[in-house]
C-alpha positions in Angstrom: 14.2 18.1 123.2 12.6 19.7 120.1 9.6 18.0 118.7 9.9 17.1 115.0 6.7 16.5 113.2 8.6 15.0 110.2 10.3 12.5 112.5 7.0 11.6 114.2 5.4 10.9 110.8 8.4 8.8 109.8 8.3 6.8 113.0 4.5 6.3 112.8 4.8 5.1 109.2 7.6 2.6 110.2 5.4 1.3 113.1 2.4 1.0 110.8 4.4 -0.8 108.1 5.7 -3.3 110.6 2.2 -4.0 112.0 0.6 -4.3 108.5 3.6 -6.4 107.3 3.2 -8.9 110.2 -0.6 -9.1 109.6 -0.1 -9.8 105.9 2.4 -12.5 106.6 -0.1 -14.4 108.7 -3.1 -13.8 106.4 -1.3 -14.7 103.2 1.2 -17.3 104.1 -1.0 -19.3 106.4 -4.5 -18.8 105.2 -5.4 -17.2 101.9 -3.0 -18.9 99.5 -4.2 -22.3 100.5 -7.9 -21.3 100.6 -7.8 -19.7 97.1 -6.1 -22.7 95.5 -8.2 -25.3 97.3 -11.5 -23.6 96.4 -10.4 -22.8 92.9 -9.7 -26.5 92.3 -12.9 -27.5 94.1 -15.2 -25.3 92.0 -13.3 -26.2 88.8 -14.2 -29.9 89.4 -17.7 -29.2 90.6 -18.5 -27.0 87.5 -16.9 -29.7 85.2 -14.1 -27.3 84.2 -16.4 -24.5 83.2 -13.6 -22.0 82.6 -12.0 -24.3 80.0 -15.0 -26.0 78.3 -17.0 -22.9 77.5 -14.6 -20.3 76.2 -16.4 -20.1 72.9 -19.6 -19.4 74.7 -18.0 -16.6 76.6 -17.0 -14.7 73.5 -20.4 -15.3 71.9 -22.2 -13.6 74.8 -20.6 -10.2 74.1 -23.5 -9.5 71.7 -26.1 -9.7 74.4 -28.2 -6.5 74.5 -29.9 -4.9 77.5 -33.6 -4.5 77.5 -33.2 -0.7 77.7 -30.6 1.9 76.7 -30.7 3.1 80.3 -29.4 -0.2 81.6 -25.9 -1.6 81.6 -25.1 -4.2 78.9 -23.2 -7.4 79.5 -20.2 -5.9 77.7 -20.6 -2.7 79.7 -20.5 -4.6 83.0 -17.5 -6.6 81.7 -15.7 -3.4 81.0 -16.4 -2.0 84.5 -15.0 -5.2 86.0 -12.0 -5.1 83.5 -11.5 -1.4 84.3 -10.9 -2.3 87.9 -8.8 -5.4 87.0 -6.6 -4.0 84.2 -4.3 -1.5 85.7 -1.5 -1.3 88.2 -1.6 -5.0 88.9 -0.8 -5.8 85.2 2.1 -3.4 84.7 3.5 -2.6 88.1 2.2 -5.6 90.1 3.8 -8.1 87.8 7.1 -6.3 88.1 6.8 -6.4 91.9 6.1 -10.1 91.8 9.2 -10.8 89.7 11.4 -8.5 91.9 10.3 -10.1 95.2 9.5 -13.7 94.0 11.6 -14.3 90.9 10.4 -15.5 87.6 8.6 -18.4 89.3 6.0 -16.0 90.7 4.6 -15.7 87.1 3.9 -19.5 87.1 1.9 -19.2 90.3 0.1 -16.1 88.9 -1.0 -18.3 86.0 -2.2 -21.0 88.4 -4.2 -18.4 90.3 -5.6 -17.2 86.9 -6.6 -20.7 85.7 -8.3 -21.9 88.9 -9.4 -18.5 90.0 -11.5 -18.3 86.8 -13.8 -20.9 88.3 -14.2 -18.7 91.4 -15.0 -15.8 89.2 -17.8 -17.8 87.5 -19.3 -18.8 90.8 -19.3 -15.4 92.5 -20.5 -13.5 89.5 -23.3 -15.9 88.8 -24.4 -15.6 92.4 -24.3 -11.8 92.1 -26.7 -12.0 89.2 -29.1 -14.4 90.9 -29.4 -12.1 94.0 -29.1 -8.7 92.3 -31.7 -6.1 93.1 -33.4 -3.3 91.2 -32.4 0.3 91.5 -33.3 3.5 89.5 -30.4 3.0 87.1 -31.0 -0.7 86.5 -29.5 -3.3 88.9 -27.0 -3.5 91.7 -25.6 -6.4 93.8 -22.6 -8.3 94.8 -21.4 -10.4 97.8 -23.1 -8.2 100.4 -26.4 -8.9 98.7 -26.0 -12.7 98.4 -24.7 -12.9 102.0 -27.9 -11.2 103.1 -30.4 -12.9 100.8 -28.9 -16.4 100.4 -27.4 -16.8 103.9 -29.7 -14.5 105.8 -26.7 -12.8 107.4 -26.9 -9.1 106.8 -24.2 -8.5 109.4 -21.8 -10.5 107.2 -22.8 -8.4 104.2 -22.1 -5.2 106.2 -18.7 -6.5 107.2 -17.9 -7.2 103.5 -19.2 -3.8 102.5 -17.0 -2.0 104.9 -14.0 -4.0 103.7 -14.6 -3.4 100.1 -15.2 0.3 100.7 -11.8 0.6 102.3 -10.1 -1.8 99.9 -11.2 -0.3 96.6 -12.6 3.1 97.5 -9.5 4.1 99.5 -6.5 1.6 99.4 -6.6 0.5 95.8 -7.4 4.1 94.6 -4.2 5.1 96.4 -2.2 2.3 94.7 -3.4 3.3 91.2 -2.7 7.0 91.8 0.8 6.1 93.2 1.7 4.3 90.1 0.4 7.0 87.8 2.4 9.7 89.6 5.6 7.6 89.7 5.3 6.8 85.9 4.9 10.5 85.0 7.7 11.5 87.4 10.0 8.9 85.8 9.1 9.8 82.3 8.8 13.6 82.4 10.0 14.7 85.8 6.6 16.1 86.7 6.1 16.7 90.5 4.0 13.8 91.9 1.7 16.1 93.8 0.9 18.0 90.6 0.0 14.7 88.9 -2.1 13.6 91.9 -4.1 16.8 91.9 -4.7 16.6 88.2 -6.0 13.0 88.4 -8.1 13.9 91.4 -9.9 16.6 89.5 -10.6 14.3 86.5 -11.7 11.5 88.9 -14.2 13.9 90.6 -15.7 14.8 87.2 -16.4 11.1 86.4 -17.5 9.7 89.7 -20.1 12.3 90.3 -21.7 11.1 87.1 -22.8 7.7 88.3 -22.5 4.1 87.0 -23.6 4.9 83.4 -20.8 7.5 83.0 -18.3 5.0 84.6 -19.4 2.3 82.2 -19.2 4.6 79.1 -15.7 5.7 80.0 -14.6 2.1 80.7 -16.0 0.9 77.4 -13.8 3.3 75.5 -10.6 3.3 77.5 -10.1 -0.3 78.5 -10.4 -2.1 75.1 -8.3 0.4 73.2 -5.4 0.5 75.6 -5.5 -3.3 76.3 -5.3 -4.1 72.5 -2.5 -1.6 71.9 -0.5 -2.9 74.9 -1.0 -6.6 73.8 0.1 -5.8 70.3 3.3 -4.1 71.6 4.0 -7.2 73.8 3.3 -9.5 70.8 6.0 -7.5 68.9 8.5 -8.1 71.7 7.6 -11.8 71.7 8.0 -12.2 68.0 11.3 -10.4 67.9 12.5 -12.8 70.7 10.6 -15.9 69.6 13.7 -18.2 69.8 14.0 -17.3 73.5 10.4 -18.1 74.5 10.9 -21.9 75.1 13.9 -21.2 77.4 12.0 -18.4 79.1 9.0 -20.6 79.9 11.3 -23.3 81.1 13.0 -20.8 83.5 9.6 -19.7 84.8 8.5 -23.2 85.5 11.8 -24.4 87.0 12.0 -21.3 89.2 8.4 -21.9 90.5 9.4 -25.2 91.9 12.9 -24.3 93.0 14.6 -26.4 90.3 16.5 -23.3 89.0 19.8 -22.9 90.9 19.5 -19.1 90.7 16.1 -19.1 92.5 16.3 -22.4 94.4 15.6 -20.9 97.8 12.8 -18.6 96.6 9.9 -21.1 96.1 8.0 -19.7 99.1 8.4 -16.1 97.9 7.4 -17.1 94.4 4.2 -18.8 95.5 3.1 -16.0 97.9 4.0 -13.1 95.6 2.5 -14.9 92.5 -0.8 -15.6 94.2 -0.9 -12.2 96.0 -0.2 -10.2 92.8 -2.4 -12.5 90.8 -5.3 -11.9 93.1 -4.7 -8.1 93.1 -4.7 -8.2 89.3 -7.6 -10.5 88.4 -9.6 -10.2 91.7 -11.0 -13.8 91.3 -12.6 -14.9 94.5 -12.1 -11.5 96.1 -15.7 -10.5 95.7 -15.2 -7.2 93.8 -16.0 -8.2 90.2 -19.4 -9.5 91.2 -20.4 -5.9 92.1 -19.9 -5.0 88.4 -21.4 -8.3 87.2 -24.7 -7.6 89.1 -25.3 -4.4 87.0 -25.7 -6.3 83.7 -29.1 -6.7 82.2 -29.0 -10.3 80.9 -31.5 -13.1 80.4 -29.6 -15.7 82.6 -27.2 -15.3 85.5 -24.8 -17.8 84.0 -24.2 -15.5 81.0 -22.6 -12.9 83.2 -20.7 -15.6 85.0 -19.2 -16.6 81.7 -18.3 -13.1 80.8 -16.6 -12.3 84.1 -14.7 -15.6 83.8 -13.3 -14.5 80.5 -12.2 -11.3 82.2 -9.8 -13.3 84.4 -8.2 -14.9 81.4 -7.8 -11.6 79.6 -6.3 -10.0 82.7 -3.9 -12.7 84.0 -3.1 -15.0 81.1 -2.8 -12.4 78.4 -2.0 -8.9 79.9 0.0 -10.0 82.9 1.9 -12.5 80.8 2.6 -9.7 78.3 4.3 -7.6 81.0 6.2 -10.6 82.4 7.6 -11.5 78.9 8.6 -7.8 78.3 10.5 -7.7 81.6 12.1 -11.2 81.5 13.1 -10.9 77.8 14.8 -7.6 78.3 17.8 -8.8 80.2 17.1 -6.0 82.6 17.7 -6.9 86.3 15.5 -4.9 88.7 16.7 -4.0 92.2 14.4 -4.6 95.2 14.1 -0.9 96.0 13.0 0.0 92.5 9.4 1.1 91.9 7.4 -1.5 90.1 6.2 0.7 87.2 9.8 2.0 86.7 10.9 -1.7 86.2 8.3 -2.1 83.4 9.3 1.2 81.8 13.0 0.4 81.7 12.4 -3.1 80.6 10.3 -2.1 77.6 12.8 0.6 76.7 15.4 -2.2 76.3 13.1 -3.6 73.5 11.8 -0.6 71.6 13.8 2.4 72.7 13.5 5.4 75.1 9.9 6.3 73.8 8.7 3.2 75.8 9.0 5.2 79.0 6.5 7.8 77.7 4.2 5.1 76.3 4.1 3.2 79.6 3.4 6.5 81.4 0.3 7.1 79.3 -0.7 3.5 79.3 -0.7 3.4 83.1 -2.5 6.7 83.1 -5.4 5.2 81.2 -5.3 1.7 82.7 -5.0 3.0 86.3 -7.5 5.8 85.8 -10.1 3.3 84.6 -9.2 1.2 87.7 -9.8 4.2 89.9 -13.3 4.8 88.6 -14.1 1.1 88.6 -12.9 0.8 92.2 -14.9 3.8 93.2 -18.1 2.2 91.9 -17.5 -0.9 94.1 -17.3 1.4 97.1 -20.4 3.3 96.1 -22.5 0.2 95.6 -21.6 -1.1 99.0 -22.3 2.2 100.8 -25.8 2.0 99.3 -26.1 -1.6 100.7 -25.4 -0.4 104.2 -27.6 2.7 104.0 -28.7 4.8 101.1 -27.7 8.3 102.1 -26.8 11.1 99.7 -24.7 13.0 102.3 -22.7 9.8 103.1 -22.1 9.1 99.4 -21.0 12.7 98.9 -18.5 12.4 101.7 -17.2 9.1 100.2 -16.7 10.7 96.8 -14.7 13.5 98.5 -12.6 10.8 100.4 -11.9 9.0 97.1 -10.6 12.2 95.5 -8.5 12.9 98.6 -7.0 9.4 98.6 -6.1 9.9 94.9 -4.0 12.9 96.0 -2.6 11.1 99.0 -1.6 8.0 97.1 0.3 10.0 94.5 2.9 11.1 97.1 2.8 8.3 99.7 5.4 5.5 100.2 4.9 2.7 97.7 5.7 0.0 100.3 3.0 1.3 102.7 0.4 1.7 100.0 0.9 -1.8 98.6 0.9 -3.4 102.1 -2.3 -1.6 103.1 -4.0 -2.7 99.9 -2.8 -6.3 100.5 -4.2 -6.4 104.0 -7.7 -5.1 103.2 -7.7 -7.3 100.0 -6.9 -10.4 102.0 -9.6 -9.7 104.6 -12.2 -9.0 101.9 -11.3 -12.2 100.1 -11.5 -14.4 103.2 -15.0 -13.0 103.9 -16.2 -13.7 100.4 -14.7 -17.1 100.2 -16.5 -18.2 103.4 -19.7 -17.2 101.7 -18.8 -19.2 98.5 -18.1 -22.3 100.6 -21.7 -22.1 102.0 -23.7 -21.1 98.9 -21.4 -21.7 95.9 -23.5 -24.8 94.9 -26.3 -22.5 93.8 -24.2 -21.3 90.9 -23.5 -24.9 89.9 -27.2 -25.6 89.7 -27.8 -22.4 87.8 -25.1 -23.5 85.3 -26.8 -26.8 84.8 -30.1 -25.0 84.1 -28.2 -22.9 81.4 -26.6 -25.9 79.8 -29.8 -27.9 79.7 -31.6 -25.0 77.9 -28.7 -24.8 75.4 -29.0 -28.5 74.6 -32.7 -27.9 73.8 -31.6 -25.2 71.3 -32.9 -22.3 73.3 -31.3 -19.0 74.2 -31.4 -19.6 77.9 -33.8 -17.5 80.0 -33.7 -18.0 83.8 -36.6 -18.3 86.2 -36.0 -18.6 89.9 -38.9 -20.9 90.2 -37.0 -23.6 88.2 -34.8 -24.3 91.2 -36.4 -25.7 94.3 -35.6 -23.8 97.4 -34.2 -20.7 95.7 -35.7 -17.9 97.6 -35.2 -14.1 98.1 -34.5 -13.4 94.5 -35.9 -10.1 93.2 -35.3 -10.0 89.5 -36.0 -13.5 88.1 -39.8 -14.1 88.0 -41.6 -14.4 84.7 -42.6 -10.8 84.5 -39.0 -9.7 85.0 -37.7 -11.8 82.1 -40.6 -11.3 79.7 -38.7 -8.8 77.6 -36.1 -11.4 76.8 -38.6 -14.0 75.6 -40.6 -11.8 73.2 -43.2 -14.1 71.7 -41.4 -17.3 73.0 -43.3 -18.8 75.8 -41.1 -19.7 78.7 -42.0 -23.2 79.8 -41.6 -23.9 83.4 -39.6 -27.1 83.9 -39.8 -29.4 86.8 -38.0 -28.0 89.8 -34.5 -29.2 90.4 -34.1 -30.8 93.8 -31.3 -29.0 95.5 -31.0 -27.7 99.1 -30.0 -24.1 99.0 
C-alpha cells in the first residue's frame, strides 16, 4: 500500500481538529462563559460601575504626556492594545459569530463588552501597579502581577507560555489567514504570495522593538478605524428605518424568542462570548501587557484608557460590522470564510468596490494586530528569561507562522486560537479573583485625589500592605508633580 503524505496530513489535521474541538467545547461551554460573565458583573459592582460612570474621564486622559520622548505615552499604549484588539475579530470574527450563532450572538457580544470593560479596568490597573523598568521604559502584565502580588512565579511562567503561543503564534496565524483570504477573494492573488509579503513586512517592524510598534500602531489604527466607522455609519443612515426592527431581532434571537433562531440560544451565547473575547480581549490578560508600557502618573489612568478600548472595539467597531452584515439581506453559508461574508455583505450596500476596500482594511487592521500580538509574546519571553538568541528565534517563528497561517485551514486556525485563548483567560481570571481588590483600592485613591481638585499622582506607600512595586515611590513620580508637593495621606487599611 503506497504511503501518501498528503493523506497523512489530512488525517492528522482531522484528528487534531477533533481533539481541539472537544477541548474547546468543555472549556467554553462549561467554564469560561460563566466565569467571564460572573466576574464581569462582580467587578462592575465592586468598582461602582467604573466603565459607565467615568467615560468622560477616559477621553480626557488621552492628553497625558510621558516624562520622556523615549517612553510610551498613554495614547501610544492604548494604540498598541487597540492594534491587537481591532482586526480579524471585528471584521471576520463578527461574521463567524453570526454564521454559527445567529443574530443573537451580537447581543451576547455586547454583554461581553459591557461587563468585560470592568475586567479590562482591573487587569490594566494591576499591570500598571506592578510594572517594572526596562531600557525602553516599562514592561509588565499578568505574569508580573502573578509573581509580585501573589508570589507565584510559576503561575506567571505558565501564563507567559500561554500568551506566547496564543498571540505570538496562534493569533498571528488567524490574522494572516484573514488577510490572505481577503486578497484572494478580491484580487485572486495566491494566498502563499500574500503570506510571504506580509511575513517580510512583519519582520521589518518587529525587529525594531516596542517604540517602532507603537509608532506604526498610532498611525494605522486610528485612521482605518475612523474610516471604517464612517462607512458603517453611512450604511446605518441609509437603512435608518430598519434599525429598530434589527435591534429587536438581535435581542429576540439572543433569548430564543425569534422563531427562526429559537433553538440556537446556546450557540448564540457561546459564539457571542467567544468572538467577543477574541475581539476585545477583556479579562484575557493580553491588553495589560500593552497597558504596562505607558508612562502615567497614576495606574488608574491607564485602567480607564484600556477600558475605553473595549467599548471602541466591541460596542462601536463590532457593531458596525454586525449592522453591515444584517442590513444587507445577504445570508452566509456555514462553510463560507468569515471575511468573505463581510466583503459580500458590504458590497450589497455600496457596490463591488467594497470587496477591495475590505481587503485593504483587513490588511491594515490585521497587520497592526500581528505586530501588537508579537509584542505580547516578546514581553513574556523576557519575563521567563531575557535571552537575545531566544527572542531572535521567536521573531523567526512569528514570521513563519504568518506564512503558515496564510495557507492553513480556517477552521483549524480559529479552533487552535480559541483553545489557547481560553486557557490563557482562565489563568488570568484566577489571578484577578485573588488580587483584583487591589485595583479597586487604587481606583478609590484616584477618585479621592480628583475630589480634592488634584491631577492624581500615585504613591505605593498610600496603600497599606502594597508591596513589591518597583515604579511608584516618590522619586519615580517626581517628574509628574513638578513643584507640587505630594502629600502622603494616611494609609488605607486593605489586606493585599
